[in-house]
KEKE-3310 file (N, C-alpha, C; in steps of 0.2 Angstrom, whole numbers, plus 5000, padded with zeros to 4 digits):
npx = (4893:4903:4913:4907:4906:4920:4922:4915:4922:4934:4931:4927:4940:4947:4940:4940:4953:4958:4969:4979:4991:5006:5016:5031:5037:5044:5039:5042:5037:5038:5035:5032:5027:5022:5008:5002:5004:4996:4983:4981:4987:4987:4977:4980:4993:4990:4982:4992:5001:4992:4991:5003:5015:5030:5030:5037:5039:5045:5047:5045:5044:5032:5020:5013:5018:5015:5002:5006:5016:5008:5001:5009:5019:5036:5044:5054:5062:5065:5072:5063:5062:5049:5050:5060:5070:5083:5097:5108:5103:5093:5102:5108:5096:5094:5106:5103:5092:5097:5106:5097:5089:5099:5102:5090:5084:5072:5058:5048:5047:5036:5033:5026:5019:5027:5040:5046:5044:5053:5066:5066:5065:5077:5086:5081:5084:5098:5101:5096:5082:5069:5056:5046:5034:5027:5017:5007:4999:4992:5000:5006:5016:5027:5023:5012:5015:5020:5031:5048:5057:5050:5048:5061:5066:5057:5059:5071:5066:5056:5064:5071:5061:5056:5066:5067:5054:5051:5059:5061:5049:5044:5031:5019:5007:4993:4979:4969:4962:4967:4980:4986:4987:4995:5007:5010:5010:5017:5028:5033:5031:5029:5013:5009:5015:5009:4995:4978:4972:4960:4962:4965:4955:4940:4933:4918:4911:4915:4913:4898:4881:4873:4859:4855:4862:4854:4851:4862:4868:4883:4898:4911:4928:4940:4957:4975:4982:4985:4990:4988:4977:4966:4962:4964:4955:4943:4942:4940:4928:4920:4920:4913:4901:4897:4896:4885:4875:4872:4867:4878:4891:4908:4920:4936:4946:4961:4979:4994:5009:5025:5026:5030:5020:5013:5001:5005:5006:5004:4995:4984:4980:4977:4965:4957:4955:4948:4936:4928:4929:4929:4942:4948:4959:4969:4961:4957:4946:4938:4926:4916:4918:4912:4899:4894:4892:4885:4888:4902:4917:4930:4941:4952:4967:4972:4971:4975:4966:4956:4956:4948:4936:4932:4929:4919:4909:4906:4901:4889:4888:4884:4894:4905:4917:4932:4933:4944:4957:4955:4947:4935:4932:4926:4917:4904:4897:4881:4877:4883:4887:4892:4902:4915:4925:4943:4953:4944:4932:4919:4910:4912:4907:4894:4890:4891:4881:4869:4868:4867:4855:4846:4839:4833:4840:4853:4851:4848:4860:4869:4864:4867:4881:4885:4881:4890:4902:4901:4900:4911:4922:4925:4935:4939:4939:4949:4960:4961:4964:4977:4984:4984:4991:5004:5006:5007:5019:5028:5028:5033:5046:5051:5051:5061:5072:5088:5089)
npy = (5081:5090:5085:5086:5100:5102:5096:5104:5116:5113:5111:5124:5130:5124:5127:5141:5144:5150:5156:5147:5148:5143:5149:5151:5140:5124:5108:5091:5076:5059:5044:5027:5022:5029:5028:5026:5038:5046:5041:5042:5053:5064:5075:5081:5086:5095:5104:5109:5115:5125:5133:5139:5133:5125:5110:5094:5078:5063:5047:5030:5029:5024:5023:5035:5047:5058:5063:5068:5077:5086:5093:5102:5099:5095:5081:5068:5054:5039:5024:5014:5000:4989:4977:4975:4966:4966:4971:4979:4986:4993:5001:5009:5016:5024:5032:5038:5046:5054:5062:5068:5075:5084:5091:5097:5104:5104:5112:5105:5087:5074:5059:5044:5029:5014:5010:5021:5031:5027:5027:5039:5047:5045:5051:5064:5068:5067:5076:5088:5092:5104:5101:5087:5075:5060:5049:5035:5022:5011:4997:4987:4974:4971:4973:4965:4952:4935:4929:4924:4933:4946:4945:4946:4958:4967:4973:4981:4990:4996:5002:5011:5020:5025:5033:5042:5047:5054:5066:5084:5095:5084:5074:5062:5054:5044:5032:5027:5024:5013:5011:5022:5020:5009:5015:5024:5015:5004:5007:5019:5032:5050:5056:5069:5070:5063:5060:5057:5056:5053:5042:5045:5052:5053:5056:5063:5067:5060:5047:5040:5035:5022:5015:4998:4985:4974:4956:4942:4945:4954:4953:4963:4964:4975:4977:4976:4961:4952:4940:4945:4953:4945:4938:4924:4918:4924:4918:4904:4906:4909:4896:4889:4895:4892:4879:4878:4882:4896:4911:4921:4931:4932:4944:4949:4963:4971:4974:4964:4963:4968:4965:4955:4948:4945:4937:4923:4924:4912:4906:4914:4912:4899:4900:4907:4898:4889:4895:4899:4911:4928:4934:4949:4957:4972:4988:5004:5011:5013:5018:5013:4999:4998:5002:4992:4982:4974:4973:4977:4970:4966:4957:4959:4958:4968:4986:5003:5014:5008:5013:5008:5003:5016:5022:5013:5016:5029:5026:5021:5008:4993:4984:4970:4966:4963:4962:4972:4984:4999:4993:4992:5005:5011:5001:4998:4988:4982:4994:5001:4990:4973:4965:4953:4940:4941:4930:4920:4909:4903:4913:4924:4919:4918:4931:4937:4929:4934:4947:4946:4940:4949:4962:4974:4976:4978:4991:4999:4998:5003:5016:5022:5021:5030:5042:5042:5043:5056:5065:5062:5057:5064:5071:5084:5087:5079:5084:5097:5095:5089:5100:5109:5102:5103:5116:5118:5110:5118:5129:5124:5121:5134:5139:5132:5135:5144:5161)
npz = (5013:5015:5006:4994:4993:4992:4980:4971:4973:4967:4954:4951:4952:4942:4930:4931:4933:4944:4956:4952:4946:4938:4932:4923:4929:4927:4924:4925:4919:4924:4917:4914:4901:4885:4881:4893:4900:4891:4894:4907:4913:4905:4905:4917:4915:4905:4911:4919:4910:4905:4916:4915:4916:4909:4901:4902:4896:4900:4894:4889:4872:4861:4851:4854:4852:4844:4849:4861:4859:4851:4861:4864:4873:4878:4872:4879:4875:4884:4890:4900:4909:4914:4921:4930:4933:4928:4934:4928:4917:4924:4932:4922:4918:4929:4929:4917:4920:4930:4923:4914:4923:4928:4917:4913:4924:4932:4940:4947:4948:4943:4947:4941:4946:4954:4950:4942:4952:4962:4956:4950:4961:4968:4958:4958:4971:4971:4961:4966:4964:4966:4971:4973:4967:4970:4962:4966:4958:4964:4972:4965:4957:4965:4978:4980:4976:4981:4977:4977:4971:4973:4987:4991:4987:4993:5006:5004:4995:5003:5013:5005:5001:5013:5016:5005:5002:5014:5013:5013:5004:4997:4991:4992:4983:4984:4980:4987:5004:5010:5004:5009:5022:5023:5018:5028:5040:5037:5029:5034:5031:5034:5040:5035:5023:5013:5003:4998:4982:4972:4961:4943:4937:4927:4911:4910:4900:4889:4892:4894:4899:4889:4880:4884:4874:4863:4865:4870:4887:4890:4899:4901:4903:4905:4904:4907:4902:4915:4927:4941:4939:4941:4930:4927:4936:4931:4919:4923:4930:4919:4912:4922:4921:4908:4909:4917:4909:4909:4901:4896:4890:4892:4890:4886:4886:4881:4882:4881:4892:4899:4912:4926:4930:4919:4908:4898:4880:4873:4882:4882:4868:4869:4877:4868:4858:4864:4866:4877:4882:4875:4868:4865:4863:4863:4863:4855:4857:4870:4875:4866:4868:4881:4878:4871:4881:4895:4908:4919:4923:4935:4943:4951:4961:4969:4969:4964:4961:4950:4933:4923:4930:4934:4922:4918:4927:4924:4912:4915:4919:4928:4940:4944:4955:4964:4982:4987:4991:4982:4971:4978:4981:4970:4965:4974:4986:4982:4979:4968:4962:4963:4976:4977:4985:4983:4972:4971:4963:4962:4969:4961:4949:4953:4956:4944:4937:4944:4940:4927:4925:4929:4924:4929:4941:4936:4930:4941:4948:4939:4936:4949:4949:4939:4945:4955:4948:4942:4953:4962:4955:4943:4930:4931:4944:4950:4943:4948:4961:4960:4954:4964:4974:4967:4969:4983:4986:4979:4987:4999:4995:4992:5004:5010:5003:5003:5010)
capx = (4892:4910:4916:4903:4908:4926:4922:4913:4927:4939:4928:4928:4947:4949:4937:4941:4960:4959:4974:4982:4997:5012:5020:5038:5039:5045:5037:5044:5033:5042:5030:5035:5024:5018:5001:4999:5004:4990:4977:4981:4990:4987:4973:4984:4999:4987:4981:4998:5002:4987:4992:5009:5021:5033:5029:5042:5037:5050:5044:5046:5040:5030:5015:5009:5022:5011:4997:5009:5019:5003:4999:5015:5024:5042:5044:5060:5062:5069:5070:5062:5059:5045:5051:5065:5074:5090:5100:5112:5098:5091:5107:5108:5091:5096:5111:5100:5088:5102:5109:5092:5087:5104:5101:5083:5083:5065:5055:5044:5046:5030:5034:5020:5020:5032:5047:5048:5045:5059:5072:5065:5066:5084:5089:5079:5088:5105:5102:5093:5076:5066:5050:5045:5028:5026:5010:5007:4993:4992:5006:5010:5018:5032:5020:5007:5017:5023:5037:5055:5060:5047:5049:5068:5067:5052:5062:5075:5062:5053:5069:5072:5055:5056:5071:5066:5048:5051:5063:5058:5047:5042:5024:5016:4999:4990:4972:4964:4964:4971:4987:4989:4988:5001:5013:5012:5011:5022:5034:5035:5030:5026:5007:5008:5018:5005:4988:4974:4969:4956:4963:4967:4949:4937:4930:4911:4907:4917:4910:4891:4877:4869:4854:4858:4862:4850:4855:4865:4872:4890:4902:4918:4934:4945:4963:4980:4981:4990:4987:4985:4971:4961:4960:4963:4949:4937:4941:4937:4921:4917:4919:4908:4894:4896:4894:4878:4870:4870:4868:4882:4897:4914:4924:4943:4949:4967:4985:4999:5013:5031:5025:5032:5013:5009:4999:5009:5002:5001:4989:4978:4979:4973:4959:4953:4954:4943:4930:4924:4929:4931:4949:4948:4965:4969:4956:4958:4939:4935:4919:4913:4918:4907:4893:4892:4892:4879:4891:4909:4920:4937:4942:4959:4970:4973:4972:4976:4959:4956:4953:4943:4930:4929:4926:4913:4904:4904:4897:4883:4887:4884:4900:4907:4924:4934:4933:4951:4958:4954:4941:4929:4931:4921:4912:4901:4892:4874:4875:4885:4888:4893:4909:4917:4932:4948:4956:4939:4929:4912:4907:4913:4902:4887:4888:4889:4874:4864:4867:4865:4848:4841:4839:4831:4846:4858:4849:4849:4867:4872:4862:4871:4888:4885:4881:4896:4907:4900:4901:4917:4928:4926:4942:4941:4940:4956:4965:4962:4967:4984:4988:4984:4997:5010:5007:5009:5026:5032:5028:5037:5052:5053:5052:5067:5078:5092:5087)
capy = (5088:5093:5082:5089:5107:5102:5095:5111:5121:5110:5112:5131:5131:5122:5131:5148:5145:5155:5154:5141:5150:5139:5153:5151:5133:5118:5101:5085:5070:5053:5039:5021:5021:5035:5027:5027:5045:5049:5039:5043:5060:5070:5081:5085:5090:5100:5110:5113:5119:5131:5137:5143:5129:5121:5103:5089:5071:5058:5041:5026:5031:5018:5025:5040:5053:5064:5067:5071:5083:5090:5097:5107:5096:5092:5073:5065:5046:5035:5017:5012:4993:4989:4971:4976:4960:4967:4977:4983:4990:4998:5006:5013:5020:5029:5036:5042:5051:5059:5066:5072:5080:5089:5096:5101:5107:5105:5114:5099:5081:5071:5052:5040:5022:5013:5011:5028:5035:5025:5029:5047:5051:5045:5055:5070:5069:5068:5082:5094:5095:5107:5098:5080:5072:5053:5046:5028:5019:5004:4995:4984:4967:4971:4973:4960:4945:4931:4926:4925:4939:4951:4945:4948:4966:4972:4976:4986:4996:5000:5007:5017:5024:5028:5039:5046:5050:5059:5072:5090:5096:5078:5072:5056:5053:5037:5033:5025:5024:5007:5012:5028:5017:5005:5019:5026:5010:4999:5010:5024:5039:5054:5057:5075:5070:5058:5062:5053:5059:5047:5040:5050:5055:5051:5061:5061:5068:5055:5041:5041:5029:5020:5009:4991:4982:4968:4949:4939:4949:4954:4956:4965:4965:4980:4977:4972:4954:4950:4936:4948:4956:4940:4935:4917:4917:4925:4912:4899:4907:4908:4889:4887:4898:4889:4872:4878:4885:4903:4915:4927:4931:4936:4947:4951:4968:4974:4972:4961:4967:4965:4964:4948:4944:4945:4930:4921:4924:4905:4904:4918:4909:4893:4902:4909:4892:4885:4898:4900:4919:4931:4937:4954:4961:4979:4992:5011:5014:5010:5020:5008:4993:4998:5003:4985:4978:4975:4973:4978:4965:4967:4953:4961:4956:4974:4991:5009:5015:5006:5018:5004:5004:5023:5023:5009:5019:5035:5024:5019:5000:4989:4981:4965:4967:4960:4967:4974:4991:5002:4991:4994:5013:5012:4996:4998:4982:4983:5001:5002:4983:4967:4963:4946:4939:4940:4924:4915:4908:4902:4919:4928:4917:4919:4938:4938:4927:4938:4953:4944:4938:4954:4969:4980:4977:4981:4998:5002:4999:5007:5023:5024:5021:5036:5047:5042:5046:5063:5069:5060:5055:5068:5072:5091:5087:5076:5089:5103:5093:5088:5106:5112:5099:5106:5123:5116:5108:5124:5134:5121:5122:5140:5141:5128:5138:5149:5167)
capz = (5011:5014:5000:4988:4993:4989:4973:4968:4973:4963:4947:4950:4951:4935:4925:4932:4933:4950:4961:4949:4942:4938:4927:4923:4931:4923:4927:4921:4921:4922:4916:4910:4894:4882:4881:4900:4901:4888:4896:4915:4916:4900:4908:4923:4912:4901:4916:4922:4904:4904:4922:4914:4916:4904:4903:4899:4897:4899:4894:4883:4866:4856:4846:4856:4852:4841:4853:4867:4856:4849:4866:4866:4878:4875:4874:4879:4875:4889:4891:4907:4909:4920:4924:4936:4934:4925:4937:4924:4914:4929:4934:4916:4918:4934:4926:4912:4924:4934:4918:4912:4928:4929:4911:4912:4930:4933:4947:4950:4945:4945:4945:4941:4948:4959:4948:4941:4959:4965:4952:4949:4968:4969:4953:4961:4977:4969:4957:4970:4961:4972:4973:4970:4968:4968:4962:4966:4956:4967:4975:4960:4958:4970:4985:4981:4974:4986:4974:4980:4969:4976:4994:4993:4986:4996:5012:5002:4992:5009:5016:5001:5001:5019:5016:4999:5003:5019:5012:5012:4998:4993:4993:4989:4981:4983:4977:4992:5011:5012:5002:5013:5029:5022:5017:5035:5045:5035:5026:5039:5028:5039:5037:5032:5017:5009:5003:4994:4976:4970:4954:4938:4935:4921:4907:4911:4894:4884:4894:4896:4898:4883:4881:4884:4868:4863:4864:4876:4891:4889:4904:4899:4908:4902:4909:4905:4903:4920:4932:4947:4938:4942:4923:4927:4940:4927:4914:4927:4931:4913:4911:4926:4919:4902:4911:4920:4904:4910:4895:4898:4887:4895:4885:4889:4881:4884:4879:4885:4896:4901:4919:4928:4931:4912:4905:4891:4874:4872:4886:4879:4862:4871:4879:4863:4854:4868:4865:4883:4883:4869:4868:4860:4863:4865:4860:4856:4858:4876:4876:4862:4872:4886:4875:4869:4886:4900:4915:4919:4928:4936:4949:4953:4968:4972:4964:4967:4959:4943:4928:4920:4934:4934:4915:4918:4931:4920:4906:4918:4919:4934:4941:4948:4957:4971:4988:4988:4990:4975:4968:4982:4981:4964:4965:4981:4986:4982:4977:4961:4959:4968:4977:4979:4988:4978:4971:4971:4956:4963:4971:4955:4944:4956:4955:4937:4936:4947:4936:4920:4925:4932:4920:4934:4946:4932:4929:4947:4950:4933:4938:4955:4947:4935:4949:4959:4944:4941:4960:4965:4951:4937:4929:4933:4952:4951:4940:4952:4967:4959:4953:4971:4977:4965:4972:4990:4985:4977:4993:5003:4992:4992:5011:5012:5000:5007:5008)
cpx = (4898:4913:4913:4905:4915:4927:4920:4918:4933:4937:4929:4935:4949:4947:4939:4949:4962:4964:4978:4988:5003:5017:5027:5041:5040:5044:5039:5040:5037:5037:5033:5033:5021:5011:4998:4999:4997:4984:4976:4983:4990:4983:4976:4989:4996:4985:4987:5001:4998:4988:4999:5015:5023:5032:5034:5039:5042:5047:5047:5041:5038:5026:5011:5013:5018:5006:5000:5012:5014:5000:5004:5019:5030:5043:5051:5060:5067:5067:5070:5058:5055:5046:5055:5069:5081:5093:5105:5108:5095:5096:5108:5102:5092:5101:5108:5096:5092:5104:5103:5090:5092:5103:5095:5082:5076:5063:5052:5045:5040:5031:5028:5021:5026:5039:5050:5048:5051:5065:5072:5067:5073:5088:5087:5083:5096:5106:5099:5087:5072:5060:5048:5038:5028:5019:5010:5000:4993:4999:5010:5012:5023:5029:5015:5009:5020:5029:5043:5058:5057:5048:5057:5069:5063:5055:5067:5071:5058:5058:5070:5067:5054:5060:5069:5059:5047:5056:5059:5055:5045:5035:5022:5009:4997:4982:4967:4966:4968:4979:4990:4991:4994:5007:5015:5014:5017:5029:5037:5035:5026:5019:5006:5011:5015:4998:4984:4971:4966:4957:4965:4961:4946:4933:4923:4907:4909:4914:4903:4887:4874:4864:4857:4857:4857:4854:4857:4869:4879:4893:4909:4923:4939:4951:4969:4980:4987:4986:4984:4979:4965:4958:4959:4957:4943:4936:4938:4930:4917:4915:4913:4901:4892:4893:4887:4873:4868:4872:4872:4889:4902:4919:4930:4945:4955:4973:4989:5003:5019:5031:5027:5025:5009:5007:5002:5004:5000:4995:4983:4976:4975:4966:4954:4951:4948:4936:4925:4924:4931:4937:4949:4954:4964:4964:4958:4951:4936:4928:4914:4912:4912:4900:4890:4891:4886:4882:4899:4912:4928:4939:4950:4961:4971:4974:4973:4968:4959:4952:4947:4936:4927:4926:4919:4907:4902:4899:4890:4882:4888:4891:4900:4914:4925:4934:4940:4951:4958:4948:4934:4928:4926:4915:4909:4896:4885:4872:4877:4887:4889:4901:4910:4924:4937:4950:4950:4935:4921:4908:4907:4907:4895:4885:4887:4883:4869:4863:4865:4858:4843:4843:4838:4837:4852:4857:4850:4856:4871:4870:4866:4878:4889:4885:4887:4902:4907:4902:4907:4923:4929:4933:4944:4942:4947:4961:4966:4965:4975:4987:4989:4990:5004:5012:5010:5017:5030:5033:5033:5044:5055:5055:5059:5073:5081:5089:5093)
cpy = (5091:5091:5086:5096:5107:5101:5101:5116:5119:5112:5120:5133:5130:5126:5138:5149:5149:5152:5147:5142:5146:5143:5153:5144:5128:5112:5096:5079:5064:5047:5033:5021:5027:5034:5028:5034:5048:5047:5041:5050:5066:5076:5085:5089:5096:5106:5113:5117:5126:5135:5140:5139:5126:5114:5099:5082:5066:5051:5036:5027:5025:5022:5031:5047:5059:5067:5070:5078:5088:5095:5102:5105:5094:5085:5071:5057:5044:5028:5015:5005:4992:4982:4971:4970:4960:4973:4982:4988:4995:5003:5011:5018:5026:5034:5041:5048:5056:5064:5071:5077:5086:5094:5100:5105:5109:5108:5109:5093:5077:5063:5048:5032:5020:5013:5018:5032:5033:5028:5037:5050:5051:5050:5063:5072:5070:5074:5089:5097:5098:5104:5092:5078:5065:5051:5038:5025:5012:5002:4990:4977:4966:4970:4967:4953:4942:4927:4928:4931:4945:4951:4947:4955:4970:4976:4982:4992:5000:5005:5013:5022:5028:5034:5044:5050:5055:5065:5078:5091:5090:5077:5066:5056:5046:5038:5030:5024:5019:5008:5017:5025:5013:5009:5022:5021:5006:5002:5015:5031:5044:5056:5063:5075:5065:5060:5058:5058:5053:5045:5046:5053:5052:5056:5059:5063:5063:5048:5043:5035:5028:5015:5003:4988:4975:4961:4947:4944:4948:4957:4957:4967:4969:4980:4974:4965:4951:4945:4939:4953:4951:4937:4928:4915:4918:4920:4906:4900:4907:4901:4887:4889:4894:4882:4872:4881:4892:4907:4921:4926:4935:4938:4951:4956:4971:4971:4967:4966:4964:4964:4957:4944:4943:4937:4929:4922:4917:4903:4908:4915:4903:4895:4904:4903:4888:4888:4899:4908:4922:4935:4942:4958:4968:4983:5000:5015:5011:5012:5015:5001:4993:4999:4997:4980:4979:4976:4974:4973:4966:4963:4953:4959:4962:4980:4998:5012:5014:5011:5014:5004:5011:5024:5019:5013:5025:5032:5021:5011:4998:4985:4975:4966:4964:4965:4968:4981:4993:5000:4993:5001:5014:5007:4995:4993:4984:4990:5002:4995:4978:4966:4956:4945:4938:4932:4918:4915:4907:4909:4924:4926:4918:4926:4940:4935:4931:4944:4951:4942:4943:4961:4975:4981:4980:4989:5002:5004:5004:5015:5026:5025:5028:5042:5048:5045:5053:5067:5068:5060:5059:5070:5079:5091:5085:5081:5094:5101:5092:5095:5109:5109:5101:5112:5122:5114:5114:5129:5131:5122:5129:5142:5137:5131:5143:5156:5172)
cpz = (5010:5008:4994:4987:4990:4982:4968:4967:4968:4956:4946:4949:4944:4930:4925:4932:4939:4954:4958:4945:4943:4933:4928:4926:4926:4927:4922:4924:4919:4923:4912:4903:4892:4882:4888:4902:4897:4891:4904:4917:4911:4902:4913:4920:4908:4905:4918:4916:4904:4910:4921:4914:4910:4905:4898:4901:4895:4900:4889:4878:4862:4850:4848:4856:4849:4845:4859:4864:4853:4854:4868:4871:4874:4877:4873:4880:4880:4889:4898:4907:4915:4924:4930:4937:4931:4929:4933:4920:4918:4931:4928:4916:4923:4932:4921:4915:4927:4929:4915:4917:4929:4923:4911:4918:4931:4940:4951:4945:4947:4942:4946:4941:4951:4956:4946:4947:4962:4962:4951:4956:4969:4964:4956:4967:4975:4965:4960:4967:4967:4975:4969:4972:4965:4968:4961:4964:4958:4969:4970:4962:4964:4977:4985:4979:4980:4983:4978:4978:4973:4984:4996:4992:4990:5002:5010:4999:4998:5012:5012:5001:5007:5019:5011:5000:5009:5019:5011:5005:4994:4995:4989:4988:4980:4982:4982:4999:5013:5010:5007:5020:5028:5021:5024:5040:5043:5033:5030:5036:5033:5036:5033:5025:5012:5009:4998:4988:4972:4962:4949:4935:4929:4918:4906:4904:4888:4885:4897:4895:4891:4884:4880:4877:4869:4863:4871:4880:4890:4896:4902:4904:4904:4906:4905:4907:4908:4925:4938:4945:4939:4935:4923:4931:4935:4922:4917:4928:4925:4911:4916:4924:4913:4904:4914:4915:4905:4904:4897:4894:4891:4890:4888:4884:4885:4881:4884:4889:4897:4908:4921:4929:4924:4910:4899:4885:4872:4876:4884:4872:4864:4873:4873:4859:4858:4867:4871:4884:4876:4871:4863:4859:4864:4860:4861:4856:4864:4877:4872:4865:4877:4884:4873:4874:4891:4907:4914:4925:4929:4943:4951:4960:4972:4967:4968:4967:4952:4938:4924:4923:4934:4927:4915:4921:4927:4914:4909:4918:4926:4934:4945:4949:4963:4976:4991:4988:4983:4972:4972:4983:4975:4964:4972:4981:4987:4981:4970:4958:4965:4969:4979:4982:4982:4978:4971:4964:4957:4964:4965:4950:4947:4955:4948:4934:4938:4943:4929:4920:4928:4929:4925:4938:4942:4931:4935:4949:4945:4934:4944:4953:4943:4940:4953:4955:4943:4948:4963:4961:4944:4936:4931:4941:4953:4949:4945:4959:4966:4958:4960:4975:4974:4968:4979:4990:4984:4983:4998:5001:4993:5000:5014:5009:5004:5005:5007)
residu = (MET:GLY:TYR:LEU:TYR:GLY:ALA:GLY:LEU:ALA:ARG:ALA:LEU:VAL:ARG:GLY:ARG:ALA:ASN:MET:SER:LEU:SER:GLY:ARG:LYS:ILE:LEU:TYR:LEU:VAL:SER:GLU:ASP:TRP:TYR:PHE:CYS:SER:HIS:ARG:LEU:PRO:ILE:ALA:ARG:ALA:ALA:ARG:ASP:ALA:GLY:ALA:GLU:VAL:ILE:VAL:ALA:THR:ARG:VAL:ASN:ASP:HIS:ALA:LYS:PRO:ILE:GLU:ALA:GLU:GLY:PHE:ARG:LEU:ILE:PRO:ILE:ALA:LEU:SER:ARG:SER:GLY:ARG:ASN:PRO:PHE:ARG:ASP:LEU:GLN:THR:LEU:VAL:THR:LEU:ILE:THR:LEU:PHE:ARG:LYS:GLU:ARG:PRO:ASP:ILE:THR:HIS:HIS:VAL:ALA:LEU:LYS:PRO:ALA:LEU:TYR:GLY:SER:ILE:ALA:ALA:TRP:ILE:THR:GLY:VAL:PRO:ALA:VAL:VAL:ASN:ALA:PHE:ALA:GLY:MET:GLY:PHE:MET:PHE:ILE:SER:ASN:GLY:LEU:PHE:ALA:ARG:THR:LEU:ARG:PRO:LEU:ILE:ARG:ALA:ALA:PHE:ARG:PHE:LEU:LEU:ASN:ARG:PRO:ALA:CYS:HIS:ALA:ILE:VAL:GLN:ASN:PRO:ASP:ASP:ARG:ALA:MET:PHE:ILE:ASP:THR:ILE:GLY:ILE:GLU:PRO:HIS:ARG:ILE:SER:ILE:ILE:ARG:GLY:SER:GLY:VAL:ASP:ILE:ASP:ARG:TYR:HIS:PRO:ASN:PRO:GLU:PRO:ALA:GLY:THR:PRO:VAL:ALA:VAL:CYS:ILE:SER:ARG:MET:LEU:TRP:ASP:LYS:GLY:ILE:GLY:GLU:LEU:VAL:GLU:ALA:ALA:ARG:LEU:LEU:HIS:ALA:LYS:GLY:ILE:ALA:LEU:GLN:ILE:ARG:LEU:VAL:GLY:PRO:GLY:ASP:ASP:ASN:PRO:ALA:ALA:ILE:PRO:GLU:SER:THR:LEU:ALA:ALA:TRP:LYS:SER:GLU:GLY:ILE:VAL:ASP:ILE:ALA:GLY:ALA:SER:ASP:ASN:ILE:PRO:SER:GLU:TYR:ALA:GLN:ALA:HIS:ILE:ALA:VAL:LEU:PRO:SER:TYR:ARG:GLU:GLY:LEU:PRO:LYS:SER:LEU:LEU:GLU:ALA:ALA:ALA:ALA:GLY:LEU:PRO:MET:VAL:ALA:THR:ASP:VAL:PRO:GLY:CYS:ARG:GLU:VAL:CYS:ARG:HIS:GLU:GLU:THR:GLY:LEU:LEU:VAL:PRO:ALA:HIS:THR:VAL:GLU:PRO:LEU:ALA:GLN:ALA:LEU:THR:GLN:LEU:ALA:ASN:ASP:GLU:ALA:LEU:ARG:ALA:ARG:TYR:GLY:ASN:SER:ALA:ARG:THR:VAL:ALA:GLU:THR:GLU:PHE:ALA:GLU:ASP:ILE:ILE:VAL:ALA:GLU:THR:ILE:ALA:ARG:TYR:GLN:THR:CYS:MET:ILE:SER:ALA:ARG:ASN:LEU:SER:PRO:ARG)
# end
C-alpha cells in the first residue's frame, strides 16, 4: 500500500509540476549513444526542461540528432567508445569531457551506464561540478564477464567507484535490490548515496495489450545481439523445439553492437540461413513487434531492469526470462511469466513450450504483467523519482558550498 501511495504521489508531482522547480539550473546528460538517450532518458530530460532547467545532451551522434534537438535540448557530439579496449582513445574521451564540463559549468551531470559514469565522474571531480547523478542500467560486460580483460580491470574500476561515488553531492541510481547490495557490499558505497529507481519507465499509452494474432505462436526477443543476453541459449532452445515438433516461432529483434560480447554478423547470418530462428534485425516500431507476438523472451545473464520486458509487460505479453537480477523484477514466476536458470537450454525450451501450448495461461500472465506495468513501472512514476533525486542533490550541493 505504501508503494502505491508513493506511485500516486509521483504521478501528482509530474502532472502538477508541484515542488519540481529546476529553474535556472543546467543539467548535462552524458550517454554513450543518441538512440539510447531517446529510448531511455528522453522523458526524464523533458521533465527537467519543463521544470525550468537548461538541458544539454552529450553523446555519440548517429541518426537521432533531430528528435533530441526538436525537444529544445542542446546536443553536443562526443566520441565515447563502449568497448573500453583502447586506452589512448579513452584518455582522449576523458580530456574531452573535462574540457566540456569546464566550458559548460553544469549544475548537475547525469551519467548513464558504467563507462559514462566512470569517466563523467572523474571529469566532474576535476572540474568541480556541484552535483553528480550516476545511473547504472545493470552492471554490464565488465562485471559479468569472466574473461581476462574484465577480471584484470574489475578491481581498478571498483576502487575508482569507491572514491568517486562516495564524494559529497554525488548519488548513484541502480535499478534493482541486487545491484544496490553489490554496490554497498562489494564496492563500498555508503548506503545513503545509492537508491533504487526501477528502470527508465515505460509509456503505458504507447504500449498496450492487443488481441493475440492468429497462427503459430511467436516468442519475440527484443534485445541487442549480445552473447550475455542469452541469445546463444535461445537459438539452441529453438533447435530443440524444432526437433521436438513444437509449433513456436522464435523471432530475434535488435541491432548489433560494439560491445565485447557482441555476436558476430557472420554468426547471425549463419543462424538466418539455418532457418531455425527469424533474424529480424533492428526495428523502429517495437509496439508493432509485440503486437505480432504471443510471448516475450529474454534469457539474459544479468540486467539492471530490462526495458524490453517493461515494454512487453505494458503490451500485456506473458514472459519467459532468466532468474537473474533485473529480469525477475518484471518477470515474476507464475505471476507475469516463467523464470528459468541462466545459461540453460532445456528449461528455457520447456518454459516456452508451456506457454506456447496454453492460451489461457498466456492470457492470465499477460493481464498480470499489464497491471504491474501500470502500477509500478509507468514512465511518470520513474520521471518523478528522478527529478526528486536531482533536487536532493542540489540541496546537498548548496549545503556544501561556502557561505
